[in-house]
ZAMARGU-4260 file (C-alpha; in steps of 0.2 Angstrom, whole numbers, plus 5000, padded with zeros to 4 digits):
<rodrens>
0) 5001/5000/4999 | 5007/5017/4993 | 5006/5032/5006 | 5004/5041/4990 | 4987/5031/4988
5) 4981/5034/5005 | 4987/5053/5003 | 4975/5054/4989 | 4961/5046/4998 | 4964/5061/5012
10) 4961/5074/5001 | 4946/5066/4990 | 4938/5062/5010 | 4942/5078/5018 | 4925/5091/5013
15) 4916/5075/5016 | 4922/5067/5030 | 4930/5080/5044 | 4944/5072/5055 | 4937/5064/5070
20) 4941/5071/5089 | 4956/5066/5098 | 4954/5068/5116 | 4966/5064/5130 | 4957/5062/5147
25) 4963/5064/5163 | 4956/5050/5169 | 4966/5038/5157 | 4983/5046/5162 | 4995/5036/5170
30) 5011/5032/5182 | 5027/5039/5174 | 5018/5053/5163 | 5008/5038/5149 | 4996/5046/5141
35) 4980/5038/5131 | 4971/5045/5120 | 4952/5039/5112 | 4952/5043/5094 | 4934/5043/5094
40) 4927/5036/5076 | 4913/5031/5085 | 4907/5050/5080 | 4906/5046/5061 | 4888/5050/5053
45) 4883/5032/5053 | 4896/5028/5072 | 4910/5020/5063 | 4925/5022/5056 | 4919/5011/5039
50) 4914/5028/5031 | 4932/5029/5025 | 4935/5014/5015 | 4918/5014/5010 | 4917/5033/5003
55) 4932/5030/4994 | 4927/5016/4985 | 4912/5025/4982 | 4918/5037/4975 | 4929/5027/4963
60) 4916/5021/4954 | 4912/5025/4933 | 4896/5030/4927 | 4892/5013/4919 | 4894/5006/4939
65) 4884/5018/4946 | 4872/5017/4937 | 4871/4995/4941 | 4872/4999/4957 | 4881/4992/4972
70) 4880/4974/4983 | 4890/4970/4998 | 4885/4959/5015 | 4889/4962/5031 | 4878/4964/5047
75) 4884/4980/5055 | 4894/4996/5052 | 4899/4991/5033 | 4883/4989/5030 | 4877/5007/5035
80) 4893/5017/5029 | 4888/5009/5009 | 4871/5011/5012 | 4873/5032/5019 | 4888/5037/5006
85) 4877/5027/4992 | 4861/5036/4996 | 4872/5054/4997 | 4878/5049/4978 | 4861/5042/4972
90) 4868/5023/4970 | 4857/5009/4971 | 4861/4998/4986 | 4858/4982/4991 | 4864/4974/5007
95) 4864/4956/5012 | 4861/4952/5028 | 4861/4935/5038 | 4843/4929/5040 | 4847/4928/5060
100) 4854/4948/5061 | 4846/4959/5076 | 4832/4968/5070 | 4838/4984/5076 | 4853/4985/5064
105) 4841/4978/5049 | 4833/4993/5052 | 4847/5005/5054 | 4856/4999/5036 | 4836/5001/5030
110) 4833/5018/5035 | 4848/5024/5024 | 4840/5017/5009 | 4846/5001/5006 | 4837/4984/4998
115) 4838/4972/5012 | 4840/4952/5009 | 4839/4944/5023 | 4849/4924/5020 | 4859/4912/5025
120) 4864/4906/5045 | 4881/4915/5044 | 4890/4930/5039 | 4899/4919/5026 | 4882/4914/5018
125) 4877/4930/5017 | 4894/4936/5006 | 4892/4919/4996 | 4871/4925/4990 | 4879/4943/4990
130) 4893/4939/4977 | 4879/4926/4967 | 4867/4940/4967 | 4883/4953/4960 | 4887/4941/4946
135) 4869/4939/4939 | 4865/4957/4942 | 4880/4967/4937 | 4882/4976/4950 | 4900/4982/4961
140) 4903/4972/4975 | 4910/4984/4990 | 4922/4972/5000 | 4920/4976/5020 | 4942/4976/5021
145) 4950/4968/5007 | 4950/4978/4994 | 4964/4992/4990 | 4952/5007/4990 | 4944/5003/5006
150) 4961/4999/5016 | 4967/5017/5008 | 4952/5025/5015 | 4955/5017/5030 | 4972/5022/5032
155) 4969/5040/5033 | 4965/5041/5050 | 4983/5034/5051 | 4987/5051/5042 | 4977/5061/5054
160) 4983/5053/5069 | 5001/5059/5065 | 4993/5075/5063 | 4987/5076/5079 | 4998/5070/5090
165) 5015/5074/5081 | 5022/5065/5098 | 5013/5048/5096 | 5021/5033/5103 | 5008/5020/5099
170) 4992/5014/5093 | 4979/5003/5097 | 4967/4997/5084 | 4955/4984/5084 | 4956/4969/5069
175) 4944/4962/5061 | 4947/4957/5043 | 4962/4969/5046 | 4957/4983/5033 | 4957/4999/5048
180) 4975/4991/5055 | 4982/4988/5036 | 4978/5004/5032 | 4982/5012/5047 | 4999/5005/5048
185) 5003/5009/5030 | 4999/5026/5034 | 5009/5027/5050 | 5025/5014/5047 | 5029/5024/5029
190) 5030/5043/5039 | 5036/5035/5058 | 5041/5019/5056 | 5046/5021/5076 | 5027/5022/5081
195) 5020/5006/5085 | 5005/4999/5080 | 4996/4986/5089 | 4981/4975/5085 | 4968/4969/5096
200) 4956/4953/5094 | 4943/4946/5105 | 4948/4930/5114 | 4933/4920/5106 | 4925/4925/5090
205) 4906/4923/5102 | 4911/4940/5109 | 4903/4959/5115 | 4916/4964/5101 | 4902/4955/5086
210) 4910/4969/5075 | 4929/4961/5072 | 4924/4944/5075 | 4929/4938/5059 | 4940/4921/5055
215) 4954/4928/5047 | 4961/4941/5039 | 4961/4945/5020 | 4971/4940/5007 | 4978/4957/5005
220) 4976/4962/5023 | 4987/4949/5029 | 4999/4953/5017 | 5000/4973/5025 | 4998/4966/5044
225) 5013/4954/5043 | 5024/4964/5037 | 5019/4983/5046 | 5013/4979/5061 | 5020/4976/5078
230) 5008/4965/5086 | 4992/4958/5093 | 4985/4953/5106 | 4967/4948/5113 | 4955/4953/5127
235) 4941/4945/5133 | 4922/4951/5135 | 4924/4950/5152 | 4939/4966/5150 | 4926/4973/5136
240) 4912/4975/5147 | 4923/4985/5159 | 4929/4996/5145 | 4913/5001/5138 | 4910/5004/5155
245) 4923/5015/5158 | 4921/5027/5143 | 4901/5028/5146 | 4905/5033/5165 | 4920/5043/5163
250) 4922/5049/5144 | 4902/5051/5141 | 4903/5041/5124 | 4896/5025/5118 | 4905/5014/5112
255) 4901/4997/5103 | 4912/4979/5108 | 4924/4982/5094 | 4926/4997/5098 | 4930/4998/5117
260) 4944/4984/5112 | 4959/4993/5110 | 4956/5004/5127 | 4952/4985/5135 | 4967/4977/5130
265) 4978/4995/5138 | 4968/4995/5154 | 4970/4975/5154 | 4988/4978/5153 | 4991/4968/5138
270) 5000/4981/5130 | 5013/4993/5136 | 5011/5010/5139 | 5025/5021/5137 | 5022/5039/5130
275) 5006/5044/5121 | 4995/5029/5119 | 4981/5032/5107 | 4967/5019/5107 | 4955/5018/5091
280) 4935/5019/5095 | 4932/5015/5082 | 4913/5012/5081 | 4897/5015/5093 | 4884/5009/5087
285) 4877/4998/5103 | 4861/4991/5106 | 4853/4997/5120 | 4849/4984/5128 | 4864/4976/5125
290) 4872/4990/5133 | 4861/4988/5146 | 4868/4970/5151 | 4885/4976/5148 | 4886/4988/5161
295) 4878/4977/5173 | 4894/4965/5169 | 4906/4978/5167 | 4898/4983/5186 | 4900/4967/5192
300) 4916/4963/5185 | 4922/4980/5193 | 4916/4975/5210 | 4902/4990/5213 | 4887/4975/5209
305) 4887/4961/5219 | 4878/4946/5224 | 4879/4937/5240 | 4870/4921/5245 | 4865/4921/5264
310) 4859/4906/5276 | 4849/4915/5289 | 4840/4908/5304 | 4821/4906/5295 | 4814/4917/5309
315) 4801/4933/5311 | 4813/4945/5309 | 4826/4937/5304 | 4827/4944/5286 | 4826/4962/5293
320) 4841/4961/5303 | 4852/4952/5289 | 4846/4967/5280 | 4851/4978/5295 | 4870/4974/5297
325) 4873/4978/5277 | 4863/4995/5281 | 4873/4996/5294 | 4889/4998/5280 | 4878/5007/5267
330) 4877/4993/5253 | 4861/4996/5242 | 4851/4982/5243 | 4844/4981/5221 | 4834/4964/5225
335) 4829/4951/5238 | 4825/4934/5234 | 4819/4922/5251 | 4822/4904/5244 | 4814/4891/5257
340) 4809/4875/5245 | 4827/4873/5239 | 4838/4876/5254 | 4848/4862/5259 | 4858/4871/5275
345) 4850/4864/5289 | 4831/4863/5294 | 4825/4879/5303 | 4837/4889/5291 | 4832/4901/5274
350) 4843/4906/5260 | 4842/4925/5255 | 4849/4929/5239 | 4854/4950/5240 | 4860/4959/5224
355) 4870/4973/5230 | 4878/4989/5225 | 4894/4994/5232 | 4910/5006/5231 | 4921/4992/5228
360) 4928/4977/5231 | 4935/4983/5249 | 4917/4988/5254 | 4912/4971/5246 | 4923/4961/5261
365) 4918/4974/5275 | 4901/4969/5271 | 4905/4949/5269 | 4915/4950/5285 | 4900/4961/5297
370) 4887/4946/5290 | 4901/4932/5295 | 4902/4941/5313 | 4887/4941/5315 | 4882/4924/5312
375) 4876/4921/5297 | 4886/4909/5284 | 4890/4921/5266 | 4896/4915/5251 | 4893/4924/5234
380) 4879/4919/5225
</rodrens>
């Protein structure tokens, strides 16, 4: 990937896609002066970096190609980006999505004017079907990552970073099919080869970070990644959930699972932070119901939400007294479930599951110690 190609993409996209913010939150400052920056690609019009590559590809279509229209396969951000910019450019667009794609994603793509085709039980099946439709119709297939123009478009993000942070030491990039990290690495290594480029993948394909749950890199992207990227690490869903929670709570920004993966890797210590390190918040298209569950999971991981099973005497006032012990340490009880029928303890006892809102793990330990000293058998629920 030639630097001049990425520079041309930067000039070609500048009028339509202005630079996204690069924030340096005080809450992410690290010991020794290390700073973590957030490149907020979740603030793009359709909520992700995918607009860069999709628009640059569409701008290169000839007149006859535009009249034939475009087709793509995607269950998420790429579909929205292609659909949005195809409508702007008055190009007919068809998107093939797996049959089980959540309704909110289908609706989001349809809102941008694309014709939706639901087909297959997997993304691979949707791609195969889309390719068949493309051959029969003559439409142009817009690949989500393994296309030179798409890679060049994503590479404009690397040029922006170097302009916004000339003293940059490293950038951390979520990795799915590899289009983003290939483009970013090509731009950065051509201009500042000492800047480290790290990739982050989910530990499992069954993940909150569904936007990067791709089995393998593309043919073109694999070559660039092997040549230019300094290393790729993995993160688990608990770490991603904590990063999503931190971004929402402290930085007032919403990131989807893939969008929070880079920050999750830094916070989990997978990548050593020295100097100025930027995490790409690659997307923010997160279903609100899923966000609610992620927040619950993140609070539990951080020790601010805990379930305890407490065994206590089954006597009048017993539950009230136990709750009083928790209240004495200002634990906030969110839910209580009283189990008489299926308790396996001594006759004359009952079990209560208590869900608590706490200040953290030290607070949980203090509550547990107080309950134990008061004679209750306590264990995590």
